[in-house]
N, C-alpha and C positions, 0 to 999 in steps of 0.2 A: 961935405958930401958923405964922407964915411960916417960921420956922427948921425946924420939924418937917416942913412940906410940902417945903421945899427939900432936906432930908436924905433924905426918901423918894424924891424925884425923882432925886437924885444917886445914891442907891443902886441904883435901878432902871436907870440909864444904865450904871453900872459893871457890874452884873450881866448886862445885855444884851451890853455889849461884850466880857465874858469869855466869854460863851456863843458869840457869833459867832466870836471868835478861836479858841476851842477847836474848834468845828465845822470851821473852815477848816483848822486844822492836822491834824485827823483825816481830812479828805477828800484831802489831798495825798499821793498815793502816790509812792514813790521813782521817779525817772527811770530808765527801762530802755532799753537799746540792744539791739535784736533784729532780725535779718533772716532770711528764708527764701528758698530758691531752688527753682524748679520748671522743668520743661522739657516741651516737646512737639515732635513731629515732624509737619510738614504732609504730608498725603498718606497712603499705605497703610503696611502693616507689612513689605513686601517691596520690594526694588529690584533693578536689574540693573546690569551694568558700563555705565559711561558715562552713567548717569542722573543727574539733579540732585536733591538732597535739601535740604530747608530745616528746620533745627533752631532753636527759639526757646527760650532760657533767660531766665526772669523772676525778678528779685529783688523781694521785698516788705518794706518796713519794718513789722515787726510790733511795734516798741517804742513807747515814749511820747515819744521825742525824735528829732529830725532827726539823720541820720548820713550819712557818705560811705563807700559800699561799692562797690567795682569788681567788675565781672563779668569774670573772667579766664579766658581759653580756655587749658586745661592741655594738652589732647591731642586729635588727630583720627587715627583709624586707618582704613586702607583707602579713603581719599578725598583729594582735593586741595581746597583752599579756593578758591572762586570769588569770594565776596564776604563781608564780615563788617562789620556796622553795629550801631549802638546806637539805641535808642528811648528818649527821655528821658520823665520822668513827665508832661510837657505834650504828649506825642504826637509831638514833632518827631524826626525821624531824623538822626543825625550819623554821620560816619565813626569807626571804631574807632582807638584809638591803638595800633597793632600788635596784639598778642593781648589788649588790654584795652578794655573799654567803661567809660568814666569819666563817669557821668551826674551827678556833683556830689552835693550834699547832697539827700537824699531825706526828705521829711516823713513822719510817722507815717501808715500806710495808703496811701501812694503806692507805685507799682511803676515799674520801668524794665526794659528787656529788651535782650538781644543777639540779633541775627538772623544765622545762619550758613548760607551757601549752599555746598553741597559737591558735587563731581562724584566719583561712585563709580569707583575705580580697580581693584578686585578683582574676581575672578569668583566667589568663594565667601566664607562666613564672615559677619561683621558689620561694618558701618561703624559706628563710634561717635565720639562727641565728649564731652569732660568739661569742664565749666565750674566754677569755684570762686569764691566771694565773698572779696574781700580788703579788709580794713579800710583806708580811705584815710589814716587817721591813724597807726596803729601797726603796719600790715603784717600783722596776724593773718589766716590764710587759713581758710576753712570757713564754712559748710558747702559741700559740692560736690555736683554732679549730673552723672551720666553717662546719655546716650541712646544707644540701639543700634537698627539696623534691619538685618534679615537680607538678605543678597544671594542672588538666585536663587530 
């Protein structure tokens, strides 16, 4: 009798362990690395010569693992750079490293931003700025975002 009860109990433990292991294996999705980039312009949709404009480019970790993506300023047209800074996921502002914002490793769901203050130098056309994400590990570039504001 004791042996029969022990065998039943041992069988139940093994079956439960196998079910838990199987469920855990099924619930673990593969790790994905993914970032998105968005942008906005503070103020209106038009500007004039010598006015200041502020562009904000924001990256978001949309993947399931932490990763290092830099916000890289690729181009500015019809304006000069007054200031360029970075906002870390914890909200602290730091200076950029030249044309790069290097916020470090960003956890899933977190965001980091670059803040670009420009002075308009042209009298017509569009002021524009382009920023791309660059993988801090392998140097892969993209996606990119371009913002433009009409002059005049």
